[in-house]
C-alpha angles and dihedrals in degrees: 000000000000131000130204117219130206120176090345093305124115108239105182141354115224123199117202108230130197094227094191089072097037123104117226091250092054090047092052091048092049091054091060103245136095123235092186122118129204112222121193131179095045120153120272086235093054119127131196088252094055092045092050092045092052093052099037093088088073097055145297110335108213095185139354117197125187112196108229133208101229094202097049094032093225140100118289087219100262142073147154134257121197122200132198092241138027090234091059091048091049092051091048091049092052095045101039103040109109094007128128118258118178089345095307131102109243128203119211128196138157110278114244123219109248092232092053090048092050091048091049091051091051091049092051091048090052092048094052094042098264127252127274116260116256110277093018114133122210113235118214 
């Protein structure tokens, strides 16, 4: 592990990877960006195969995940597609957003890390004054 210093502060940690044994998904994660897209509006009959097949014309699909409703045993209407590179993901986002897939209009966006989403929600709550906790009574 190596660290770069600027003015006495550590800027970035770098891990040396043996890229010959690294999968594309691990390589993308190590470079600090996400090449995963969030896809909503997909058909309830959609499968991971059909989702991957639809997006594969934009590059190498590392993983396609359809989020399933366990009780109804069908798609919840959204999923995720991970590409080997950010450029492929960007091209797929531009080309597929608002297009028809299995007779339904889909909406594509960059997937957000849950931790970042939670942190963003906390920041917004703090900026607007937050909300009282459940059961908390305002005193006047």
